[in-house]
C-alpha positions as CSV (number, residue, x, y, z in Angstrom):
1,M,-27.3,-13.4,-6.5
2,K,-29.6,-14.0,-9.5
3,K,-33.4,-14.1,-8.7
4,F,-36.4,-14.3,-10.9
5,I,-38.2,-11.3,-9.5
6,N,-39.7,-8.1,-10.7
7,D,-39.8,-4.7,-8.9
8,P,-38.2,-5.3,-5.5
9,E,-40.7,-2.9,-4.0
10,N,-43.5,-5.4,-4.8
11,L,-41.9,-8.6,-3.6
12,T,-44.3,-9.3,-0.7
13,T,-47.5,-8.3,-2.6
14,E,-46.5,-10.4,-5.6
15,L,-45.5,-13.5,-3.7
16,L,-48.8,-13.4,-1.8
17,E,-50.8,-13.0,-5.0
18,G,-49.0,-16.1,-6.3
19,L,-49.8,-18.0,-3.1
20,E,-53.5,-17.2,-3.5
21,L,-53.5,-18.1,-7.2
22,A,-51.8,-21.4,-6.5
23,Y,-54.0,-22.4,-3.5
24,P,-57.4,-20.7,-3.9
25,D,-59.2,-23.5,-2.2
26,K,-57.1,-23.1,0.9
27,I,-56.3,-19.4,1.4
28,K,-57.2,-15.9,0.4
29,V,-55.4,-12.6,0.7
30,I,-57.1,-9.6,2.3
31,D,-55.8,-6.0,2.1
32,S,-52.7,-7.3,0.2
33,K,-50.8,-8.6,3.3
34,Q,-53.3,-10.6,5.4
35,V,-53.6,-14.2,4.6
36,T,-56.7,-16.0,5.9
37,R,-58.4,-19.3,5.4
38,A,-60.5,-19.7,2.2
39,N,-63.1,-21.6,4.3
40,P,-63.2,-20.0,7.8
41,K,-63.8,-22.3,10.8
42,S,-66.9,-22.0,12.9
43,V,-66.9,-18.9,15.1
44,D,-67.6,-21.1,18.1
45,K,-64.0,-22.4,17.9
46,V,-60.8,-20.6,18.9
47,A,-59.0,-18.8,16.1
48,L,-55.2,-19.0,15.6
49,L,-53.3,-15.8,14.5
50,T,-49.7,-15.1,13.8
51,L,-47.5,-12.4,12.4
52,G,-44.1,-12.0,10.8
53,G,-42.0,-10.8,7.9
54,A,-42.0,-12.3,4.4
55,G,-39.0,-13.9,2.8
56,H,-39.1,-17.1,4.9
57,E,-41.5,-19.1,2.8
58,P,-43.3,-21.4,3.2
59,A,-43.4,-19.9,6.7
60,L,-45.6,-18.4,8.0
61,Q,-48.5,-17.9,5.6
62,G,-48.0,-21.2,4.0
63,W,-49.5,-22.8,7.1
64,V,-52.8,-21.0,7.0
65,G,-55.6,-23.5,6.6
66,E,-57.8,-26.2,8.2
67,G,-56.2,-27.6,11.3
68,M,-53.5,-24.9,11.6
69,L,-53.6,-21.1,11.4
70,D,-56.7,-19.0,10.7
71,A,-54.7,-16.0,9.6
72,S,-51.2,-14.7,9.2
73,V,-50.3,-11.0,9.1
74,V,-47.4,-10.5,6.7
75,G,-44.7,-7.8,6.9
76,D,-42.3,-6.8,4.2
77,I,-39.2,-8.9,3.6
78,F,-37.6,-9.8,6.9
79,A,-39.6,-7.0,8.6
80,A,-42.4,-7.2,11.2
81,P,-45.8,-5.9,10.1
82,G,-47.1,-2.9,12.0
83,A,-49.6,-3.2,14.9
84,Q,-52.5,-1.8,12.9
85,P,-52.9,-4.8,10.4
86,V,-52.6,-7.2,13.4
87,V,-55.5,-5.3,15.1
88,E,-57.5,-5.5,11.9
89,A,-56.9,-9.3,11.7
90,M,-58.1,-9.6,15.3
91,E,-61.2,-7.6,14.5
92,R,-61.9,-10.0,11.6
93,L,-61.4,-13.1,13.8
94,R,-63.3,-11.7,16.7
95,R,-65.4,-14.3,18.5
96,D,-66.6,-15.3,21.9
97,A,-64.3,-18.4,21.8
98,G,-61.3,-16.0,21.6
99,I,-58.0,-15.8,19.6
100,L,-54.7,-17.4,20.3
101,L,-51.9,-15.2,19.1
102,V,-48.6,-16.9,18.4
103,T,-45.6,-14.5,18.3
104,L,-42.0,-15.4,17.5
105,N,-39.5,-13.7,19.7
106,H,-38.1,-11.0,17.5
107,A,-38.1,-7.4,18.6
108,G,-40.3,-6.0,15.8
109,D,-42.9,-8.8,16.1
110,V,-43.0,-8.6,19.8
111,M,-43.6,-4.8,19.7
112,S,-46.4,-5.1,17.1
113,A,-48.0,-7.9,19.0
114,E,-48.0,-6.0,22.3
115,M,-49.5,-2.9,20.8
116,A,-52.1,-5.0,19.0
117,K,-53.1,-6.8,22.2
118,Q,-53.6,-3.5,24.0
119,S,-55.8,-2.2,21.3
120,A,-57.7,-5.5,21.2
121,A,-58.3,-5.4,24.9
122,D,-59.7,-1.8,24.5
123,K,-62.1,-3.2,21.9
124,G,-63.2,-6.1,24.1
125,I,-61.5,-8.7,21.8
126,L,-60.4,-11.8,23.8
127,V,-56.8,-12.7,23.0
128,K,-54.2,-14.9,24.7
129,E,-50.6,-14.9,23.4
130,V,-47.9,-17.6,23.2
131,L,-44.4,-16.2,22.7
132,T,-42.0,-18.8,21.1
133,K,-38.3,-18.4,22.0
134,E,-37.1,-22.0,21.7
135,E,-33.7,-21.2,20.2
136,I,-30.7,-22.7,21.9
137,R,-28.2,-20.0,22.5
138,P,-24.4,-20.2,23.3
139,T,-25.0,-19.6,27.0
140,P,-28.1,-20.3,29.2
141,E,-28.3,-16.7,30.2
142,E,-29.2,-15.6,26.6
143,E,-32.9,-15.5,25.7
144,G,-33.7,-17.5,22.6
145,R,-35.3,-16.2,19.5
146,G,-38.4,-17.8,17.9
147,L,-37.3,-20.1,15.1
148,G,-38.9,-22.9,13.2
149,G,-40.4,-24.5,16.2
150,C,-43.4,-22.2,15.7
151,F,-44.5,-24.8,13.1
152,I,-45.1,-27.3,15.9
153,V,-47.1,-24.8,17.9
154,Y,-49.3,-24.0,15.0
155,K,-49.9,-27.6,14.2
156,I,-50.7,-28.8,17.7
157,A,-52.6,-25.8,18.9
158,G,-54.4,-25.6,15.6
159,A,-55.5,-29.2,16.0
160,A,-56.8,-28.5,19.5
161,A,-58.8,-25.5,18.2
162,E,-60.2,-27.5,15.3
163,L,-61.4,-30.1,17.8
164,G,-63.3,-27.4,19.7
165,W,-61.1,-27.0,22.8
166,N,-61.7,-23.7,24.7
167,L,-59.1,-20.9,24.7
168,D,-57.6,-21.9,28.0
169,E,-57.0,-25.4,26.8
170,V,-55.6,-24.4,23.5
171,Y,-53.3,-22.0,25.3
172,R,-52.3,-24.7,27.7
173,V,-51.3,-27.2,25.0
174,A,-49.5,-24.5,23.0
175,E,-47.4,-23.5,26.1
176,K,-46.8,-27.2,26.7
177,V,-45.3,-27.5,23.3
178,N,-43.4,-24.2,23.8
179,E,-41.8,-25.6,27.0
180,S,-41.1,-29.0,25.3
181,M,-39.3,-27.9,22.2
182,A,-35.9,-26.6,21.2
183,T,-34.2,-25.4,18.0
184,I,-30.6,-25.0,17.2
185,A,-29.5,-23.5,13.9
186,V,-26.3,-24.1,11.9
187,L,-25.3,-21.7,9.1
188,S,-22.7,-22.5,6.4
189,E,-23.4,-19.7,3.9
190,I,-24.9,-16.2,4.3
191,A,-28.2,-15.2,2.6
192,T,-28.8,-12.1,0.6
193,H,-31.6,-9.6,1.0
194,P,-33.8,-10.1,-2.1
195,S,-34.8,-6.4,-2.3
196,T,-31.2,-5.1,-2.4
197,G,-28.9,-8.1,-3.2
198,D,-26.8,-7.2,-0.1
199,D,-25.3,-10.0,1.9
200,L,-26.7,-10.4,5.4
201,G,-23.2,-10.7,7.0
202,E,-20.0,-12.5,6.2
203,M,-18.9,-16.1,6.4
204,G,-15.5,-17.6,5.7
205,A,-15.3,-20.3,3.1
206,D,-14.2,-22.9,5.6
207,E,-16.5,-21.7,8.5
208,M,-19.8,-22.6,9.9
209,E,-21.8,-21.0,12.8
210,I,-24.0,-22.8,15.4
211,C,-26.7,-20.9,17.4
212,A,-26.9,-18.8,14.3
213,G,-30.5,-17.6,14.4
214,Q,-32.2,-17.2,11.1
215,H,-31.1,-13.9,9.6
216,G,-27.3,-14.0,10.2
217,E,-27.8,-11.8,13.2
218,G,-24.5,-12.9,14.7
219,G,-23.9,-13.9,18.3
220,G,-23.4,-17.6,17.5
221,V,-20.3,-19.7,17.6
222,R,-18.0,-19.8,14.6
223,M,-15.9,-22.9,13.9
224,E,-14.3,-24.9,11.1
225,M,-16.7,-26.7,8.8
226,M,-17.4,-30.2,10.0
227,S,-18.9,-33.4,8.5
228,G,-22.6,-33.9,8.6
229,K,-22.3,-36.6,11.3
230,D,-20.0,-34.6,13.5
231,T,-22.2,-31.5,13.2
232,E,-25.3,-33.4,13.9
233,E,-23.9,-35.0,17.0
234,L,-22.8,-31.6,18.3
235,L,-26.3,-30.1,17.7
236,A,-28.2,-33.1,19.0
237,G,-26.1,-33.1,22.2
238,K,-27.0,-29.5,22.9
239,M,-30.7,-30.4,22.3
240,I,-30.6,-33.3,24.7
241,E,-29.1,-31.0,27.3
242,K,-31.6,-28.2,26.7
243,L,-34.7,-30.5,26.9
244,S,-33.2,-32.8,29.6
245,L,-33.9,-35.8,27.4
246,V,-33.2,-39.3,28.7
247,A,-33.4,-42.9,27.5
248,G,-37.1,-43.8,26.9
249,D,-38.2,-40.3,25.8
250,E,-40.0,-39.9,22.5
251,I,-39.5,-36.9,20.3
252,L,-40.7,-35.3,17.2
253,L,-37.6,-34.4,15.0
254,L,-37.7,-31.7,12.3
255,V,-34.8,-30.9,10.0
256,N,-35.6,-27.5,8.5
257,G,-33.6,-26.4,5.5
258,S,-32.6,-22.8,5.6
259,G,-33.0,-22.3,1.8
260,K,-29.8,-23.5,0.1
261,A,-29.3,-26.9,1.8
262,T,-30.3,-29.7,-0.6
263,L,-32.8,-32.4,0.2
264,M,-29.9,-34.8,0.1
265,E,-28.2,-32.9,3.0
266,L,-31.5,-32.7,4.9
267,L,-32.1,-36.4,4.6
268,I,-28.5,-37.3,5.6
269,T,-28.9,-35.0,8.6
270,F,-32.1,-36.6,9.6
271,R,-30.5,-40.0,9.3
272,D,-27.5,-39.0,11.4
273,A,-29.6,-37.3,14.1
274,T,-32.0,-40.2,14.4
275,K,-29.1,-42.7,14.8
276,Y,-27.5,-40.5,17.4
277,F,-30.7,-40.1,19.4
278,E,-31.5,-43.7,19.2
279,S,-28.0,-44.8,20.2
280,I,-28.7,-43.4,23.7
281,G,-32.3,-44.7,23.9
282,I,-34.2,-41.6,22.7
283,K,-36.9,-42.6,20.2
284,V,-37.7,-40.5,17.2
285,V,-41.4,-41.3,16.7
286,R,-42.5,-38.5,14.4
287,G,-40.4,-36.5,11.9
288,E,-40.1,-34.3,8.8
289,A,-37.1,-33.2,6.7
290,D,-38.0,-30.3,4.4
291,E,-37.9,-26.6,4.0
292,M,-40.2,-25.0,6.5
293,L,-38.9,-21.7,7.6
294,T,-36.3,-20.5,5.1
295,V,-34.0,-17.4,4.7
296,Q,-33.6,-17.1,1.0
297,E,-30.4,-18.9,-0.1
298,A,-28.9,-19.3,3.4
299,G,-26.8,-22.5,3.7
300,G,-27.5,-24.8,6.6
301,Y,-30.5,-25.9,8.6
302,Q,-32.4,-25.8,11.9
303,L,-32.6,-28.9,14.0
304,I,-35.9,-28.8,15.9
305,G,-37.0,-31.3,18.5
306,C,-40.1,-31.6,20.7
307,K,-40.5,-34.1,23.5
308,L,-43.8,-35.9,23.0
309,D,-46.4,-37.6,25.1
310,D,-49.7,-39.2,24.0
311,E,-51.6,-36.0,24.0
312,L,-49.1,-34.2,21.7
313,K,-48.8,-37.2,19.4
314,E,-52.5,-37.4,18.9
315,L,-52.7,-33.7,18.1
316,W,-49.7,-33.8,15.7
317,D,-51.4,-36.7,13.8
318,A,-54.7,-34.8,13.5
319,P,-55.8,-33.8,10.0
320,C,-54.8,-30.5,8.5
321,D,-54.9,-29.0,5.1
322,T,-52.7,-26.0,4.3
323,P,-50.7,-25.0,1.2
324,Y,-47.5,-26.4,2.6
325,F,-48.5,-29.0,5.2
326,R,-51.2,-31.6,4.9
327,V,-52.2,-34.5,7.1
328,L,-55.0,-36.7,5.8
């Protein structure tokens, strides 16, 4: 796989330098791998913090800014950051209003978050954590991983924090989103690791995989490649089942390209999904079709849905200003 990169050892540092140079009015980089708001919010408001590996751009650091995240602690490519930089970020964000930590359910991220929370408690830093694990797995017994649904948590909890809600209320609405959303991934082509060029698994030329996670971790269901419409109806049906959606429900629908899927494919997918949902009386009242959480050149997408009520719609519509998402 051809890539316009320099020394693979410096990928994360250089991409973050580029982010800061491109958006100096929105973010700044501290200690090479901590991304914070260029203009911090008032310390009497709850801060939002997250962590995760690089290589998924624009996630996660692309959503640092007014109305969303206050800071993102960045690991190396596809690798969780250690606990210590997370603790350092908590110390920088320390405030009486408290910190909401949003962690995606991946082993390394969870371990670093747990260690950082323990250290923060010892230092008297007030932290509450939301663990996103909204992925639809092949069987109900399997625990889901945290996928692109984190974007909705950042947006809605970030809006609540910007409005001055206290930590308990910000945590409540973040968990409300967490319980109201689901993500199902479909993979058609395997990504490569940008540091090594190695494939992250294998995929047959005529195959696709649903419940595929985001790194080609395996454990999904392989099947023959299907049309966009047939694939979408399969995925949407599983989402309806997961969220117990019924006629009259309103949803936010996101189609998140995994890196190689074209905008043409994402828009066709959004069309097919919307028509399917609305054919059974489920209303798509908010939506986006774009690259949000990517995995280099992985083929496919994540279908992300969240059941909405008036409170969540109002917070989704609230202003934000980040490098890769903006609401005026």
